[in-house]
N, C-alpha and C positions, 0 to 999 in steps of 0.2 A: 505494499501499496503505500502509495505517494505519500511524503514525511510533513509535507506543508498542504495545510486546507485553506488558508486563507484565498481570495478568489486570487492573488495575484499568484502566488502558488497554483496555482491548480492552471492558472492560465498556460504560463506554461510547460507543463505537465501535459496538458492536454493539446498545445503548438511542439512538443514533441513529441506526442504518441504519433499526432495527421502526419507528419515532418518522413515518421518514419514509416508507416502504412503506408506513404502516398509515396513511396519515396522519392521525393520530393529535395533536387541535389543544389537550385541557390538559392535556396534559404534556412534561415537558421533559428535558432529559437526567437536571436535577439532581432529579428530583423521581418517578422514576421507581425502581421497588425492584427490584433486581438479585436475590428473591430471591420476586418476585411468580409466579406461576404465570400461563404466557403464553395458557395453552388455559382453565384451568379460572377464574381472573379477571380475563381479559384478549378470554379469547371468542377469539382465535386458530387458525381452520379449517387440516387437512393443507395447502391449496391455497397461505395466505398461507406456512404454518412453506419448505414447501418455494421461494418467494420469496424468503423472507428467507435458505436458506440457499444457492441459487443466490449472493444480489449478496455473502455470507461467504465463498463461495468463492472469486470472483470476485477480495475483496479480499487475504485471506491468501495464496492458492494456495495452498488445501489440496483435499482430496475431504474430503466429509460422505457417507456415508455415507445410503441411504434407512435403512438398518433401525438405525441411532443419531435418529435422526429424533422418537421417542416420548422417546430420553432429555434431548434439550432442550426441557426446560420451561423453565425459567426462563435471567435475561441470565447471573448469574455459571456458572450447568452448560452451558451455551453457552460462555463465555470459558473455562470453566476445560475445555473440549474445545478449540478451538482454542490453548488454548494446551501441551496433548497436540498436535499435532497440529505443532502451530509446533518443537518439543520435538525430534519422531521425525526432524522431515527434516535436522536440523542435526546 
């Protein structure tokens, strides 16, 4: 499980996962804009998003509802979603 549960730490970890899962070569965690639209600007499709969601569920021990996938358009929105899920677990 990732060490940091604050939004900044989650944003960083989600960026790492997306870069690794999608094999993005020209992007680093430092240069990844957390407000970039993953579908419109990065070209992530529904299969990529499903893969990322599965990895995040494993990493953070949360459930991401398929109905929520359309809301998860940016790394910041994903991080906020994860933070909410973690807070509701405690």
